[in-house]
Legacy VTK file of the C-alpha trace (Angstrom):
# vtk DataFile Version 3.0
C-alpha trace
ASCII
DATASET POLYDATA
POINTS 191 float
59.709 146.117 249.206
62.935 147.050 247.565
64.591 143.936 249.227
61.951 141.476 248.005
62.334 142.801 244.421
66.181 142.331 244.657
65.643 138.825 245.886
63.187 138.047 243.066
65.560 139.564 240.467
68.466 137.298 241.683
66.189 134.050 241.464
65.245 134.744 237.970
68.599 135.837 236.735
69.866 132.420 236.005
73.172 130.840 236.798
76.398 133.071 237.152
78.386 130.664 235.198
76.218 128.688 232.655
79.269 126.976 231.102
80.500 125.696 234.382
79.049 122.189 234.022
80.499 121.721 230.493
83.951 122.939 231.744
83.876 120.340 234.509
83.048 117.655 231.922
85.866 118.841 229.738
88.250 118.739 232.830
87.267 115.282 233.502
88.302 114.013 230.239
91.485 116.004 230.465
92.345 114.454 233.853
91.610 110.934 232.384
93.864 111.646 229.418
96.721 112.754 231.649
96.405 110.636 234.744
94.031 107.721 233.764
90.953 106.656 235.604
92.719 106.352 238.943
93.513 110.085 238.700
89.985 111.179 238.361
89.106 113.014 241.543
86.736 115.949 242.343
89.580 117.903 243.421
91.860 117.091 240.236
88.844 117.960 238.169
88.148 121.214 239.998
91.831 122.257 239.578
91.775 121.675 235.831
88.269 123.362 235.345
89.413 126.293 237.476
86.259 125.869 239.773
85.932 125.297 243.528
85.646 121.588 244.510
82.121 122.253 245.533
81.098 123.017 241.985
82.235 119.698 240.892
80.158 117.937 243.616
77.256 120.063 243.010
77.127 119.028 239.187
78.399 115.529 239.763
77.726 114.105 243.356
79.949 111.065 242.925
83.063 109.978 241.079
80.804 107.602 239.113
78.766 110.598 237.879
82.164 112.339 236.807
83.193 109.033 235.110
79.560 108.824 233.472
79.979 112.414 231.970
83.507 111.900 230.811
82.476 108.735 229.069
79.432 110.276 227.515
81.238 113.419 226.383
84.255 111.556 225.023
81.928 109.307 223.026
79.866 112.219 221.648
83.049 114.187 220.767
84.674 111.182 219.030
81.291 110.257 217.173
81.050 113.812 216.116
84.534 113.948 214.818
83.962 110.658 212.898
80.715 111.910 211.366
82.443 115.040 210.018
85.184 112.699 208.611
82.569 110.507 206.787
80.419 113.458 205.745
83.410 115.196 204.266
84.572 112.277 201.941
83.679 113.101 198.504
81.675 110.672 196.452
83.965 107.884 195.146
86.629 108.598 197.688
89.127 105.856 198.198
87.787 104.421 201.344
90.947 102.479 202.330
93.238 105.535 201.885
90.709 107.788 203.780
90.484 105.251 206.537
94.132 105.001 206.890
94.361 108.745 207.146
91.770 108.787 209.835
93.462 106.000 211.826
96.816 107.761 211.564
95.243 110.951 212.875
93.969 109.088 215.936
97.512 107.952 216.586
99.250 111.418 215.921
97.105 114.599 216.077
94.529 113.249 218.351
96.654 110.908 220.485
95.815 112.612 223.758
92.015 112.428 223.189
92.394 108.775 221.883
94.082 107.882 225.188
91.166 109.213 227.250
88.672 107.713 224.936
90.186 104.221 225.372
90.646 104.552 229.057
87.141 105.396 229.410
85.875 102.776 227.045
87.744 100.085 228.847
86.469 101.277 232.132
83.122 99.898 231.098
84.472 96.385 231.575
84.406 96.801 235.275
81.823 99.403 235.564
78.469 98.253 234.295
76.903 101.775 234.451
79.358 102.762 231.791
78.205 99.893 229.309
75.148 101.649 227.776
77.433 104.585 226.716
80.057 102.216 225.274
77.296 100.217 223.335
75.992 103.363 221.734
79.392 104.480 220.963
79.958 101.092 219.180
76.775 101.283 217.329
77.674 104.864 216.210
80.893 103.643 214.622
79.075 100.775 212.815
76.707 103.307 211.412
79.403 105.828 210.433
81.705 103.140 208.755
78.618 101.600 207.220
77.489 104.670 205.615
80.616 104.730 203.566
80.574 100.862 202.753
77.657 98.534 203.816
76.155 97.666 207.272
78.342 94.435 207.666
81.549 96.078 206.341
80.776 98.975 208.649
80.701 96.555 211.530
84.078 95.122 210.427
85.569 98.429 210.210
84.261 99.645 213.540
86.088 96.572 215.286
89.103 96.986 213.154
89.269 100.699 213.936
88.915 100.195 217.654
91.286 97.188 217.979
93.978 98.451 215.489
93.984 101.931 217.091
94.551 100.522 220.505
97.192 98.155 219.272
98.972 100.890 217.299
98.923 103.327 220.175
101.048 100.890 222.174
103.317 99.994 219.203
106.893 101.093 218.884
107.409 102.166 216.167
103.800 103.085 215.171
102.652 101.548 211.861
103.103 103.752 208.793
100.065 105.152 206.888
100.957 102.740 204.110
100.582 99.697 206.403
97.296 100.886 207.809
95.940 101.411 204.271
97.127 97.891 203.200
95.144 96.452 206.325
92.117 98.391 205.188
92.552 97.226 201.644
92.698 93.504 202.662
89.614 94.025 204.805
87.672 95.455 201.902
88.764 92.850 199.507
88.143 89.837 201.769
90.388 86.609 201.788
LINES 1 192
191 0 1 2 3 4 5 6 7 8 9 10 11 12 13 14 15 16 17 18 19 20 21 22 23 24 25 26 27 28 29 30 31 32 33 34 35 36 37 38 39 40 41 42 43 44 45 46 47 48 49 50 51 52 53 54 55 56 57 58 59 60 61 62 63 64 65 66 67 68 69 70 71 72 73 74 75 76 77 78 79 80 81 82 83 84 85 86 87 88 89 90 91 92 93 94 95 96 97 98 99 100 101 102 103 104 105 106 107 108 109 110 111 112 113 114 115 116 117 118 119 120 121 122 123 124 125 126 127 128 129 130 131 132 133 134 135 136 137 138 139 140 141 142 143 144 145 146 147 148 149 150 151 152 153 154 155 156 157 158 159 160 161 162 163 164 165 166 167 168 169 170 171 172 173 174 175 176 177 178 179 180 181 182 183 184 185 186 187 188 189 190
């Protein structure tokens, strides 16, 4: 009788490591940021997450599953960061100056995260299963920038943000904040 009670207690206790799945997702993003998509393996993710390889395959059966969770989590984090930025702007803020600061942060303070985000986003070009997450990410950017401007300008700034951050990430030297702000002002003023 005592053995049966012990077994029942173990079954209802819940997982021993409830944060393991999230740590594996975080590790997948980190592996992509350091080694790109080709470096994303169950073994590499397990090493970064500090878990056995069996844990990565338990939570994410295939590399596609790992890639999917990395894409979704990167999109969620980036969208959350951009919403916090937009929500934190005071009424009447100079949008061009604030947008330039945001872009500069993507290139400097968030460079590693930005690299992983772009690797994952571009992966959707050849991996159709990633396209829904990429499309939701795009629409979130349009909504965020549109909330501080208008819907059409929001779409313009979403495209400008994505394209300019990618180009500036590869540039040497990187554009200055003043140059980024000048670009934003031109986009706001029209031709």
